[in-house]
N, C-alpha and C positions, 0 to 999 in steps of 0.2 A: 504494500500500500504506500502510495506516494503522498507525503504530507507537505503542503506548501502554505506559506503565509502570503496571502495576496490582499487586494483591496477589500473584499467582503469581510474577511476576518478582522482586518484593522478597523473597519467601520463598526463592527459589532463590539469590539473591545472598547473603542472610543465611546460608543453608546453607553456601555456599562460605566465608564468613567463619568460621563455626563449625568447619568442617573444618580450616581453616588454623590455628586456635587449639586444635586437639586436643580439641574438644568433639564427639565422634563421635555421641553419642545425639541431641543437639539438631540437629546437622547432618543426620542421617538423617530426623528428624521434619520439619524444615523442608523438606527436599528432597521428601519424600513428599507433604506438604501442597501444596507449590508445583506439583508435577507433576499431582496429582489435580485441583486447582482449575483449572489450565490446560486439562486435558483436558475438564473439565466446561464451561468457557467455550467451547471450540472446539465441543463437541457441541451446545450451545444455538445457537450461530451457524449451524452446519451444518443443524440442524433448521429454523431460520427460513428459510434459503435454499431448502431442499427444499420447504417449504410454499409459498413464493413461486413456485417453478417449477411446482408442481402447480396453483396457482391460475391461472397464465398459460396452462397447457395446457388447463385447463377452460374458460377464457374463449375461447380459440381454437376449441375444439371447439363451444362454443355458437354462436360466430359462423359457423362452417362449417355447422352445422345450420340456422341462420337463413337463410343464403344459399341452401342447398339447398331449404328450404321455400319461399322466395320464387320460386325457379325452377320450382317444381312437382314437385320430386323428394320422395321420402319419406325423411327423414333417418334413420328407424328401420331402414331396410334397408341402411344403409352398413356396410361391413366395416371395422372399426378395426384 
């Protein structure tokens, strides 16, 4: 597991500092920005992994169709 300290983590920590110093508005703003940017970062990483899985599945399907074609079967008639 890769642990990185980036802007969302810094925003959440600064929100805690603001809350401890009774600066509620700045605390809520920093907390909201930190959570939103963390969610956006996770979504982008998840989408990249999904695209990689889809690309791998497509490559496996192409390999299977190629092998079936080499054996004389018609890959278009396969049931997926």
